[in-house]
C-alpha positions as CSV (number, residue, x, y, z in Angstrom):
1,M,-8.7,-8.2,-2.6
2,N,-8.2,-5.1,-0.6
3,I,-4.6,-5.9,0.5
4,G,-2.9,-3.8,3.4
5,V,0.7,-3.5,4.4
6,V,2.4,-2.1,7.1
7,G,6.5,-1.8,6.7
8,G,6.2,-1.0,2.8
9,N,9.0,1.1,3.0
10,G,11.2,-1.4,4.6
11,F,13.6,-4.0,2.5
12,L,10.6,-6.7,2.3
13,G,7.9,-4.1,1.8
14,K,9.6,-2.0,-1.3
15,N,9.9,-5.6,-3.1
16,L,6.7,-6.8,-1.9
17,I,4.7,-3.6,-3.1
18,K,6.6,-3.2,-6.5
19,K,4.5,-6.3,-7.3
20,L,1.9,-6.1,-6.0
21,V,0.7,-2.4,-7.9
22,V,1.2,-4.0,-11.1
23,N,-2.1,-5.7,-10.5
24,D,-4.9,-3.3,-11.0
25,Q,-7.9,-5.8,-9.6
26,N,-6.9,-5.4,-6.1
27,L,-6.9,-2.3,-4.1
28,L,-3.7,-1.7,-2.2
29,I,-3.7,0.1,1.1
30,L,-0.2,1.4,2.3
31,F,-0.2,2.3,5.9
32,Q,2.6,5.1,6.4
33,R,4.1,6.8,9.4
34,S,6.2,9.1,6.4
35,K,5.9,9.7,2.6
36,P,6.2,6.2,0.9
37,F,9.3,5.6,-1.4
38,L,7.6,5.3,-4.5
39,N,5.2,8.3,-5.6
40,L,2.2,5.4,-5.3
41,D,-0.7,7.7,-5.1
42,I,-0.4,8.2,-8.9
43,H,-1.9,4.5,-9.1
44,D,-5.9,4.6,-9.1
45,N,-5.4,1.0,-7.0
46,V,-3.5,2.7,-4.1
47,K,-4.4,3.8,-1.4
48,I,-2.6,5.6,1.3
49,I,-3.4,6.2,5.3
50,Y,-1.1,7.9,7.2
51,E,-0.7,6.4,11.1
52,S,-1.6,10.2,12.0
53,D,-5.3,9.9,10.9
54,L,-6.3,6.4,12.0
55,D,-8.0,7.5,14.8
56,N,-10.1,9.7,13.3
57,F,-10.3,7.6,9.9
58,R,-14.1,7.6,8.3
59,D,-15.2,5.8,6.0
60,E,-17.6,2.8,5.8
61,N,-17.2,2.0,2.2
62,F,-13.9,1.1,3.3
63,S,-12.5,-2.6,3.8
64,I,-9.6,-5.1,4.1
65,D,-9.2,-8.7,3.5
66,I,-5.7,-9.4,4.0
67,L,-2.7,-7.3,5.9
68,Y,0.7,-7.6,5.3
69,Y,2.3,-6.5,8.5
70,L,6.2,-6.4,8.0
71,A,7.1,-3.8,10.2
72,S,10.0,-3.7,12.3
73,D,11.2,-0.5,14.1
74,S,14.4,-1.9,15.9
75,I,17.0,-4.9,15.1
76,P,18.3,-7.6,18.3
77,V,21.3,-4.8,19.0
78,S,19.2,-2.2,19.2
79,S,16.6,-2.9,21.7
80,W,19.4,-5.4,23.9
81,N,19.8,-2.2,26.3
82,D,16.7,-0.6,26.1
83,P,13.8,-3.7,25.9
84,I,11.0,-1.0,26.7
85,L,11.9,0.4,22.9
86,E,10.2,-2.9,21.7
87,I,6.5,-2.5,23.4
88,E,6.5,1.3,22.3
89,K,7.5,1.1,19.1
90,N,6.6,-2.5,17.5
91,I,4.2,-4.4,20.3
92,A,1.4,-1.1,20.6
93,P,2.0,-0.7,17.1
94,F,1.0,-3.8,16.0
95,I,-1.9,-4.0,18.4
96,K,-3.3,-0.5,17.1
97,Y,-3.0,-1.3,13.1
98,V,-4.8,-5.0,13.2
99,Q,-7.6,-3.7,15.7
100,F,-7.9,-0.9,12.8
101,S,-7.9,-3.7,10.2
102,V,-10.4,-5.9,12.4
103,N,-12.7,-2.9,13.0
104,H,-13.2,-2.6,8.8
105,G,-13.5,-6.4,8.1
106,L,-9.8,-8.1,8.3
107,K,-10.1,-11.8,7.1
108,K,-6.3,-12.8,7.6
109,I,-2.8,-11.0,8.7
110,I,0.7,-12.4,7.1
111,Y,3.4,-11.6,9.5
112,T,6.7,-11.9,8.9
113,S,8.8,-13.0,12.3
114,S,11.9,-13.7,12.8
115,A,13.4,-17.2,12.6
116,G,16.7,-16.3,13.9
117,T,15.9,-14.8,17.2
118,I,12.6,-16.6,18.4
119,Y,14.1,-20.1,19.0
120,G,17.1,-19.9,20.6
121,A,20.0,-21.9,19.8
122,S,20.3,-25.5,18.4
123,K,22.6,-27.3,16.6
124,K,19.9,-29.5,15.1
125,N,17.7,-28.5,12.2
126,I,14.9,-26.7,13.8
127,T,11.2,-27.0,13.0
128,E,8.4,-25.0,13.8
129,K,7.6,-27.3,16.8
130,K,10.5,-26.4,18.6
131,I,9.8,-24.4,21.8
132,L,10.5,-21.0,21.4
133,K,13.1,-19.4,23.6
134,P,14.2,-15.7,22.3
135,H,16.5,-14.4,24.9
136,S,16.9,-11.1,23.2
137,P,13.8,-8.2,23.7
138,Y,14.0,-8.2,19.7
139,G,12.7,-12.0,19.6
140,I,10.5,-11.9,22.4
141,T,8.7,-9.0,20.5
142,K,8.3,-11.0,17.6
143,A,7.6,-14.6,19.6
144,T,4.5,-11.7,21.6
145,I,3.4,-10.7,18.3
146,E,2.7,-14.5,17.4
147,Y,1.1,-14.8,20.4
148,Y,-1.1,-11.9,19.6
149,M,-2.0,-13.6,16.7
150,E,-4.0,-16.5,18.2
151,Y,-5.9,-13.9,20.4
152,F,-7.1,-12.0,17.2
153,R,-8.2,-15.4,15.6
154,K,-10.1,-16.4,19.0
155,L,-11.5,-13.1,19.5
156,H,-12.6,-11.9,15.8
157,G,-11.9,-14.9,13.8
158,V,-8.9,-13.8,11.9
159,N,-6.5,-15.8,10.3
160,F,-2.8,-15.8,9.9
161,D,0.2,-17.1,8.1
162,V,3.2,-16.3,10.2
163,F,6.6,-16.8,8.7
164,R,9.5,-17.1,10.5
165,I,12.1,-15.6,8.3
166,S,16.0,-16.3,8.3
167,N,18.7,-13.4,7.2
168,V,17.7,-11.6,4.2
169,Y,19.5,-9.8,1.7
170,G,19.8,-8.7,-2.2
171,P,19.6,-5.8,-4.4
172,G,18.1,-2.3,-2.6
173,Q,19.0,-3.7,1.1
174,D,19.9,-0.8,3.7
175,T,22.7,-1.9,5.9
176,S,22.8,1.1,7.8
177,K,20.9,0.0,10.6
178,G,23.6,-3.2,11.3
179,L,21.5,-5.3,9.3
180,G,22.4,-7.8,6.1
181,L,26.0,-9.5,6.7
182,I,26.0,-10.7,2.8
183,N,25.6,-7.0,1.8
184,T,27.6,-5.4,4.0
185,L,30.6,-7.9,3.1
186,L,29.8,-6.8,-0.5
187,G,29.1,-3.4,0.2
188,S,33.0,-3.2,1.8
189,Y,34.5,-4.1,-0.7
190,F,33.2,-1.7,-3.3
191,S,33.8,0.8,-0.2
192,K,37.1,-0.3,0.1
193,S,36.7,-1.0,4.3
194,S,37.1,-3.5,6.1
195,C,33.7,-5.3,7.5
196,K,33.1,-5.8,11.4
197,I,32.7,-9.3,12.6
198,Y,31.4,-9.8,16.1
199,G,33.4,-12.9,17.3
200,D,35.2,-15.9,15.5
201,G,33.1,-16.2,12.6
202,K,31.4,-19.3,13.1
203,N,28.2,-18.3,13.9
204,I,26.1,-20.4,11.7
205,R,22.7,-18.5,10.3
206,N,20.5,-19.4,7.2
207,Y,20.4,-16.9,4.4
208,I,17.4,-16.6,1.5
209,F,17.4,-14.0,-1.5
210,V,14.8,-11.6,-1.2
211,D,12.9,-12.3,-4.3
212,D,12.4,-15.8,-2.6
213,V,10.7,-14.3,0.3
214,V,8.3,-12.5,-1.7
215,K,7.5,-15.3,-4.1
216,V,6.0,-16.8,-0.5
217,L,4.5,-14.2,0.6
218,L,2.7,-13.4,-2.9
219,L,1.7,-17.1,-2.7
220,T,-0.7,-16.4,0.6
221,L,-3.1,-14.5,-1.6
222,T,-3.8,-17.5,-3.6
223,S,-4.1,-19.5,-0.5
224,N,-6.7,-20.7,1.9
225,H,-7.7,-17.6,3.6
226,K,-9.8,-19.9,6.2
227,R,-6.7,-21.4,8.1
228,S,-3.6,-20.6,9.9
229,G,-0.2,-21.6,9.6
230,I,3.0,-20.7,11.4
231,Y,6.2,-21.7,8.4
232,N,10.0,-21.2,8.5
233,L,10.5,-19.6,5.2
234,C,14.5,-20.3,4.9
235,S,16.5,-21.4,2.1
236,D,18.0,-24.8,1.6
237,E,21.5,-24.0,3.3
238,N,22.5,-23.2,6.4
239,H,26.4,-21.9,6.6
240,S,28.8,-20.6,9.2
241,I,29.5,-16.4,8.6
242,N,33.3,-17.8,7.6
243,E,31.8,-20.1,5.3
244,I,29.6,-17.3,3.8
245,I,33.2,-14.9,4.1
246,S,35.2,-17.6,1.9
247,L,32.2,-18.2,-0.6
248,I,31.9,-14.6,-1.1
249,E,35.8,-14.4,-2.4
250,V,35.7,-18.2,-4.4
251,S,32.3,-17.0,-6.4
252,L,33.4,-13.8,-6.8
253,N,37.2,-13.6,-7.1
254,I,37.7,-10.8,-4.7
255,K,39.3,-10.3,-1.6
256,L,38.3,-9.3,1.4
257,T,39.1,-7.4,4.6
258,I,38.1,-8.5,7.8
259,D,37.9,-7.3,11.2
260,Y,36.9,-9.7,13.8
261,L,35.6,-8.0,17.1
262,P,34.7,-9.5,20.3
263,K,31.0,-11.4,19.9
264,R,28.2,-9.3,21.5
265,K,25.3,-10.9,23.9
266,S,22.4,-10.1,21.4
267,D,23.9,-12.8,19.0
268,N,22.6,-16.3,18.3
269,P,25.7,-18.4,18.4
270,F,23.7,-20.7,16.2
271,I,20.9,-21.9,14.6
272,R,20.3,-24.2,11.6
273,L,16.5,-24.4,10.2
274,S,14.3,-26.5,8.2
275,N,11.9,-25.3,5.6
276,K,10.2,-28.8,4.9
277,K,7.1,-27.7,6.1
278,I,6.7,-24.5,3.6
279,K,7.9,-27.4,0.8
280,I,5.0,-29.5,1.7
281,K,2.8,-26.5,1.5
282,Y,4.3,-24.9,-1.8
283,P,5.5,-28.3,-3.7
284,T,6.8,-26.1,-6.5
285,L,8.7,-24.2,-4.2
286,S,12.6,-23.7,-4.8
287,F,15.3,-21.4,-3.4
288,T,17.8,-19.4,-5.2
289,S,21.7,-20.9,-4.2
290,L,24.0,-18.7,-2.4
291,E,26.1,-18.3,-5.4
292,Q,23.5,-17.1,-7.8
293,G,22.1,-14.5,-5.1
294,I,25.2,-13.6,-4.5
295,Q,26.3,-12.8,-7.7
296,D,22.9,-10.9,-8.7
297,T,24.0,-8.9,-5.7
298,F,27.4,-8.2,-6.5
299,K,26.1,-6.9,-10.1
300,F,23.4,-4.3,-8.2
301,L,26.1,-2.7,-6.0
302,H,28.2,-2.9,-9.2
303,T,25.9,-1.0,-11.3
304,N,24.3,1.3,-8.5
């Protein structure tokens, strides 16, 4: 297959590409705004297309079967006071990349949405049937792009899998933009600094190890490309921030310094997620325990 990836320089993208590039039976097409994180153009099965070249791209033999769309140029807090940022940086580029891919034979889109921002608050386990109630520009954008999936399916017959992913963590995550609670907590230990927590720490979230997300994304390559689906991609456990702090301290036998600050309006106070549907789709799927994932991430940070 010819596999396109938008967002290859991000946390998920880097981990996915490392798995995809080893299979030289497929052509890997990387859409980039700037130079890739690895020198991937040395591989015969990798083709790099820069965003600035899309409008003038001409190749009659070029085609794309599957497009992984992993890109997001914002986080919930960054667009809270600048909602037009979401339209310019996320919605418009998505449409541009998909239209380009459709013109080159696209059959299916794999889109990574956000389980933590599109549903709204809920103390009950949320399934994919819940009505979407995003309250932040970031979540509204994720939901909007999901609706565009149905538009492209009806207009061009392009199917899709939407994965509403919970909070991803693991080795190699960049926390400089303000995402990644677990990595931020562990990083604060190594830097001997305090970790800022907005609110009282009772916010409930779901946390999923990066390897588990990549594992599911890869499974889409061999699943039915003539069907579309929407899935919560989350682990079996939902925890408060305070519970995560305690779990880290107990399992690693360390002490964290926490600085509690006033809560932010952009944050969802609590959300519990159900992964029942995706487990039905992939019956053998299992998730890394929080304890194991935290230990693996701690070892990586210690080494690096």
